[in-house]
N, C-alpha and C positions, 0 to 999 in steps of 0.2 A: 411717651414710650412708643416703640415703633414695631417692627416686624417680628415674627416668630423666630427668625434667625438671631435675634438679640440674645436669647438664652445661650446659644452656642458661642456667640462672640464673647459674652461675659465670662463664660466658663473658661475659655481659652485665655482671654486677656487678663483675667483676674487671678490666674494661676492657682486654681483650686477653690476660689471663693464662689461658693455657690453664686419680672417685672409682672346649699340651703334653698330653700324655696323662697322666692322674693315675697316679703311682706306686702300685702296689698296697699297701694298708695291711697292716701286720703284725698287725692286730687279728684276733681271732677273729670269726666272723660276729656282727654286732650284733643284739641283741634289745632290745626297748623295753618298759619297765615301763609299765603303764597310766598315762596322763596324768591329772593333776587338771585337769579342764576348768573354767575360770573365765570369767566374763563380762567385760565392759569394766571398766576400773578404776573403782572407786567414788570419789565425791567425798569428800575429807577433811572431817571435821566441823570441824577447825581447821587451815587451811593453815599450813605452817611459815613462820616469819619469814624473809624473804629480801631481798636487795638486789643490784643490779648493781654489781659491784666494778670491772670494767674493760670499756671499749668498744674493740673492735678495728677496724682499718682495712679496710673492705670492698673499696675500690677497689684496695688493695695486695695483695689475695688472702689477707688474714689471716683465713681461715676455720678456726677451731680444731677439730681433729679428735680429738685424744686428749690425755690429761693424766697426769702423774706428779708426785707431791709431794716437795719437799725437806724437810729437818728444820725449817727456819725458816718454813715456809709458802709458800715460793716454788713456783709452779706451772710445771713444764716442759711445754710444749705443742708440738704439731705444727700448723703452718699449712698446710692441705692445698694450696690453689691456689698459694700462694707457694713451695711446696716447701721449707719452712723448719722449723727447730727453734728455739724461743725460750724464754726464762726470764721469767716474770711475777712481780714482787716483790709482797709483801703491800701495799706502798704504791701499786701499780698501774703501776709502770714496766715497760716491755717491752724486753728486750734480745735481739736476734737472735744466736743461737749458731752457726748454719750455714745455708747455702742450697745445696740440691742443684742441679747443673747440669741445665738443661732438655734433654730428649732432642732429637736432631737433627730428628725429625719434629714437634716441639712437643708430643708426648704424645698425639697423636690415635690411636695404636695401643694405648693403655692400655685393656685390656678393659672393656667396659660403659660406663665413665665418659668415655673419650676425652680425659682430661687427666691429666698426671703429678701425683702427690700423695704427700706424707709422711703416714703413718698412725699405727700403734701406737707407744707409747713406754714405756720403763722406765728409771728412774733408780736407780743403785746408791749405796751408802753413801759411796763415795769420790768421788761427783760425776760419775762416768762415766755417759753417757746412751746407751742403745741405742734405735734406732728403725727403722721399716720405710719403704721407698720403693718405690712402684709406678709404673713409667715406660713399660711396654710394650716395653722393650728388654732384651735378655739381659745386656748388659754393665753395667747399672746397677740393675735391679730386685733388691732383696734386703734383708738385715738389716745395719744400719750401727752402728758404735761411734763415739762422740764423747767423747773425754777432755777434762777441763777445759782450756781454752785451746788445744786442738788442732783438727785438721780432721777431718771425718767420713771413716771408712774402712769399706768394705764387707767384712764378715767372713763372709758367706754369701750365695751367689747363690740366687735364688728364680725360679720359672718366670715368664717374661715374659708368658705368656698367662694368668696368674692375677692375682689382686688381693690381695696380702698386706695384712691389715687390723689385727686385734687382736694384741697382744703381751703375754705374761706370762712371769715368771721363777720357776723352782722352785729355791730356794736349797739344798734338800737334795740334789738331783741335779745342780745346777749346769747346768741346761738351760733354754733358752727354749722356750716353746710359742707358736705363732702360727697364726692362722686365715687361710684364703684364701677370700674371699667368692664368688669365681667358680668355683674348682675344688671348693669344698665339702669342704675338708680342714682338719685340724689337723696341723702339722708340728713337729718339734723340731730345735733346733740347740744344740750344746754352747756353753758360755760363751765358750770361746776361739775359737769360730767353726768353720767347716768345712762339710761337706756337710749340707744339710737333708734330713731323712728324714720321710716321711709317717707320722704316728703313728696317725691315724684318718681314714678316708674313709667313715664311717658315713652311711647315707642321710639321717639326721636333720640332717646338716650341709649338705646340698645346697641350692642356690638353686631357686627356683620362678618364674623369669622375670626376676629382677633380681639380688639379693645374698642369699647364704645365711649361712654361719657368719660371725660378726661379732666381738662383744666376747668376751674370754676372761680367766679368772682361775684361779689355782691355789689350792686351799683344802684343807688337810689331805691326804687321800689321794684327791683327785679333781680333775679338770679340769672347770670350768664354762664354758659358752659360750652365746651367743645365736644365733638364726637370724632375721634380719630379715624375710625373705619369709614365714616360717611363724609369726612372732610367738611364738616359744617360747624358754624358758630350759632348758638341758640340763645334766645332770650325768653325767660319765663317770668311773667309779672307775678308779684306777690300780692295777693288779695286777701286781706284779713288773715294773714299768716299762711294761706293756702296757695298752691300754684294755679295760675291762670293758664290760658291757652298758650302753647309753645309757638314761638315765631322763629323761623329759620332766618337769621339775620344775614348770613353769607354762606355761599357754597363754593365748591371747586377748590377747597383748601386741603390739598392732599397731605395726609400725615400731620394734621394740625394737632398740637399738643397743648401747650400752655399759652396764656395771653395776659395782657394788662392794658389798662386805659392810659392814654396820654392826654393830659389836660383835665378839666373839671367835669366835662360832659362825657357823652359816649360817642362823640363824632369821630374819634380816632382811636383805634385799637391796634396794639402791636402784638403779633402772634408768632410763635415758632412753628415751623413745618419740619418735623423731625427727619423723615426720610430724604426729602429734597435738600436738606442742609441750607435752609432758607429762613430768614426773618422777614415778615411782611407787615405793612401798614394796611388796615382795613378802615374804609371811611363809612359814614352813616348810610350810604347807599349800598353797602356790601361789596364795593369794588376794592380790590387789593393791589398793592404796589410793592415790589421787592425792595427791601432796604439793605439786606446783608445776604451773603452767599458763602459757599465754601472758600471762596477766594479771600474772605475776611477771617478765615480760621474756624468757621463753624464745623462741628463734628457731631451730627445728630443733635441739634439744639432741642432741649427739653423744656426750658422754662425761661421766663422773662419777667423783669420788674422795671418799672419806669419811675424815675424821680426827677421832676423838672424836665430838662431836655436830655438827661442821661439815661441810657438804656443798658441794663445789666442782662446779659444773655449767658445761660449755662449750656454747655455742650457735654453730653455724656459719652459720646463715641461708642454707643452700644453696638453698632454694626460696622462702623469704620475701623474700630479698634486702634485709633490713633488719637492721642492728645486730647483727653477730656480737659475742658478749660472754662474760664470765665472771661468773656469778652465785654468790653465797654464801647458804646457807640453814642454819638451825639445827634439828636434829632435836629433837622433844619428848622429855622425860624419860620413860623407860619404867618 
């Protein structure tokens, strides 16, 4: 998610369709390792081959916010302004799996963005989908489960004065990790649902005027997250279930939203930069290189998923107001 003007853009483009006190973290006082300061993303010597695979319906609020991949290449996405979860097949067909009810106030009390929206999504091997909904209402904001052929069911309530955004799952501990971009926290919820607990409220997760902690992934013994306002990529080690010191893994990533890992380690990360309409590769030293730009059809890219050498990129067109889409790109051989 990007700038405050997003709300106006969504209201116009979607034709009438409407992005608490923090619980003390159980973390030890956070310390920050020195950041590797990098400049703006460098232009790629050879842009990756890419194409627009699917165009979504802007007027219907099909502004894709987050993505999870199924085994056959189907992309499970959240359509933010439409409050929907959908499956997009490799052939380009789009099937709506669920639509969340609009809040009684239309979503105007959703913090910062002033419209209700579906955000982070995770798909399990049995086809069950979990996703986040931010509505500004206590009785609907939370983490939802959607079984194949079923209806969405909230399994954990989340603070209505926050904005749950990124969602990840740790299979080893059977727990979800989720970011709140307004409260500046990472919380956990058991797979079976229940009470959400703040795992970290480290200052590096806080917003600085708009949205803070955003994308999130679990990798080995660490939680990785982005901070949109600060343009940073963060790594937080997990030590006996608790957060260790925050390390700023990369800086200078203006408008960073979501990200994914390419390969088996953490030596290459692919990230979306929302406002700059850019997808970048970040190496282990924190250096970034541009892979895709608006010339490739990017329209406020929000999320990315990597499978093998194929990169799936969603663009929500929040502020461009043109052509929300799904783009596919091929990473170069390393």
